[in-house]
C-alpha angles and dihedrals in degrees: 000000000000120000116263116268118256119263114281117264126208112291096260116039113183123174100224097213099124130048093237126028128164122225091249092058094063110098108259104198115186113199115226126237094258090055097049114040149329118291115287092254089064094055120101128223092252105060110207094205115058094139109136117245143153130258100198101090125179124214127196110270093247092058102040100092095042093048092047092049093049091047092052091051092051091048091050093049092046095052095040093057095057123072103171120100122259137179117288126276089198122128086236118101090206104057112095106186141032140163091232117095109225129144109226095229132185136173128217134200127230094145129073111224129207120228099225118238111259123233092262091045093248126151139204120265132173117234121205115250130191092225091062092244117118119234122209116227134175119236130174120268137154094215134057116231127225116233130196121229118290129350124278143130118311120222100188122147091246089061091052092053089046094050090053089057095049119112114257089226111106090203095055119109115266113253119239116278122261115274113218119233119260121268092250092068097074143323094255093050091058092065097035111125115233113239123248131198118254095259092046092064119109116174146290086227121085139182118007091352091056092046091053090053094047090052095048101118094155093079095053105105126179127184108257126223102225098182097107093041092053091047091055091049092051092052089056090046090055090050091052093039093239128159095196136017119201122206110191127200095235131089126225089284095052090245119174092214114041138192122262092260091054096053091104097140091049091050097051097041106029089230110129103190119121096240131050143086127237114217117191123194130182092271109016145030127223135192118202116194139150130261094273090070107031096105094039092052092050088055098046104038118090123223092274090073135074119205116226109195105218115212095019121144109277088002134107117293092224142331093289091054091050095046096047090050092052107042130081126169088355139145114218119197124210139157102254090213091063099056126065124241090244095053096041092052093048092047094048092053092051094045091052089069090055094050088248134118146186120262122200111205114206092241133040108251092218091054090053096055101029097092096177097045111156116249122243114273119265094192110142123255116238137198122259100213129226088253087075104026101048089208135070117240090235092063091050092051089049089052091052090050092051089052090051091053090052093058116103121234116274096249122158113254092238094053119102095179124105113268116267124224088255090060095052119104105235105168148343134245113218115201102164108106095211091050091052092048093048094045096052097035091240133130135190144179105237098115126048114255093003124089093220138125132209111259146122124223128205119193124186131164092269106020141049120192124186118198103208131140113256092226088071096056126101126193089255093053092046089054089048092053092045093053088053090050091239121160116219128213132172116277095249094048089083090089095055088044091056095040093053094042089226093183092067124223122003141057129288121225114230130178124240088251093061112117114265090234089070091050090052091048094051097038118217092277090068104046143046126199123232133157112276109272092193093054090055097050092040091057091059104078120212122225093266091053091046092051089048091053091050091053093044094050090048092054092042089050090054091053091047091052093048088052096046090051090050093047095049091046093052094046091049089051089058101258119148104226118188124215089248093052093048091050092050093049091053090050090053091053089051091052088067093062124103114258091012110161105169137293122316091223139342113302114261103208113162141166131182115343091357090067087063087070105080093207103032116145119188125236130209096251100033104041119128124227113253105249135202095230103064135039120273115220125200121183111175144124144182133243110232128177088247099044152351115246131207120177134164128188130170118206137178124216097193137028111310119224122244094256090049091051095047095047092047091049091053090050090050091050090053089049092052093045091057093043093050097043120127117193141165127256113278093041112137127213092245089060091056095044093091090063090068092049102039097089092046093048089057088068095037092256129132145157127233101217130077121280094233149335141209121261137200140249099250088331135088120345088221112054132163174207094084128053140128090281093047132097092215113115116247114241135181108282096037114122121205141170124241109209120153116167146164129222127196104200115240094005119055145318141205140197137170117204130182131167119239138188122211112238139164118266135194116239131192097244100031089200109194090008130269096353101115123114136190141162136277113205116227099177114094108188122115120249111232112243096196094094096040117109102218096200091063094056126087121231090257092050092051090051092048091054095048091046092051094052092045090050090052089056094048094049099039101041095084090052094049101043092112094049107073096182095050093045092049090050092048094049091049092050093049091050098039119114122237117275129350132277118275119245114276130221112326092015093287113161130191124194113191095199 
């Protein structure tokens, strides 16, 4: 058991031994996991220590090296004695597993600390520097100054007046910084935070949390000049006699999110969104993407590219529609691994009428010219225990085999002869990574935000073969596979297995999403296409999975509330918090949670016009400061061993305008309509979709994305086959998000998202018996009432809103009892009335918050 950590110091501890010392020169000592707490698996949901402290601890100069050396030894011994896999200590928010034992720690800040007066009555002051790093100097003063936690941008009124007086010339010398009034002036002035210039800001994060943010290189995005890359592609096109070359977003498993080495479309185009196809012709380059990414694509593409807005009014439905309309007597190249059987078959049929066809070069063009392409991950696979899955892998495999046996032979409809052995369906090839992980109760770390691993899985009536690289196996996983009687081959051996037809006679069942390269290898005589059985049964969560999701959303909701309370507190204090900083702080709160394993997707943290981009994610250099004039939208979620979370809330830190309030109220009404819906068995998500849009349509408003999607149990955040855009009937056990929104391009956007589970409900009439379904809400985060226009709500909608916020208080209060600020914020939100008071005479407004 490690020794207890030392008592927390003030947030900034600087040994004032020199007259000038930069912030970087102060010793930033980050305590290791073994010095701080037990491993994360030993932590409970209700953390007993939420007191807010600082990680950057200063030691006397004579002790620094010794303490650091001893701490390193303890860390080494601690990690060396543990072999089991734990969650990552990486700076990355996307990695989900590591062999290093490190608690992902983070410290918060409910208290205001005093910087003690020094012996010579000096105080700290920031001096302007040309290199944008603030230096600390000592200047004489008779009074000590109170400082808030951390160092960030000030937004005090004095700074605003000073900024107005600054010279417009960028070359002019920076004026001296604002000097705060003495403590004797007033109580409020003693705690007022002095303003800094934008490039003097450091962070409201400290210690290990600050270090993670500093080392976050994944979010640094620069516009790419694609001229040379396109020239190289066109040289290969000439060699293969191609008119077009298509670069899809997907990997060989048709994954929505892909590993770094599979981001071929992103590399060639510079567009980083998760959906879109790059199409390169002899003289031009085109990117086709849906409405979620139109504005992002315009910002990220260089002049070599033309944006084709898929799904636009009077525009192409998708990239296939655009390409078919354009080509004639053409040869279109594509890597057959990167397009599904379903899409390739449809595209080939349509191209045939244009005297055009698909060509499949033996090598991917991007792989040929991408010299620094990242290698495939070798992170180990690990077991998802029965505690979280609720079902043994052996029973799942048995269910798949029973399904195979039920399938009739693939005999032509005109044939009257008895089926031959070659027409019998003898097995299935599963290529979906989430299906393989779910079926075998295994997880991995090959794809950012998704606990998946690269593999193929073949199941027949008497054989199971897993195609997985040996480097990813641990002894525990090998024992697990052996107990299930599963053969293992190397990942790339799948092609030899298919070419040799090692299963013998009979046909293999594949899903429509299987890569077309596999279809070509099998030939149509050796396969038949059916909807994925595993996808369907995986989508229906068992009681253990549902209970896990309830727990995960409760913990995630507590982290979300802690963060909202912190964010509002800091903004009211006058801090300028950027979208990027806010997102990182929320991630740090989530890191404290039990079973945390990373983010479920990239943080969507957006203010002002950025919130009008449904999938906008801030970067270090380009993040906007969260303002008090427009809504702030945060769509994010954690990956936990017991569930995948996805939550969106939109809040306002000032006085919303009339149009913002009206639009937000319409979005809320749509959200309530879905949440309150009762419907009979056999109802599909697409039939309910109109409920979310009805209120918006009344005012001529709408949103271009789907209303909601399924999600996994420690798997993908997007999971099918059901959803509010799907024709698949909703059944008990399905889980789905409810996320209507509205986006005013160039100005602001808003969305409210909660996670739901389909369950049976009792009705008054019970027409046709016990066939009525409704929703159970997982998400436990209050919905801000500040932007709601009360006069637009019905009596039932008002009650729903009050009940939801009250329920959040009841469920989260036990988890927040040690965080006074968060609990105070939560109680206020649950008791708050709807809307805000209208301006009084002369336009005077009073906000009592």
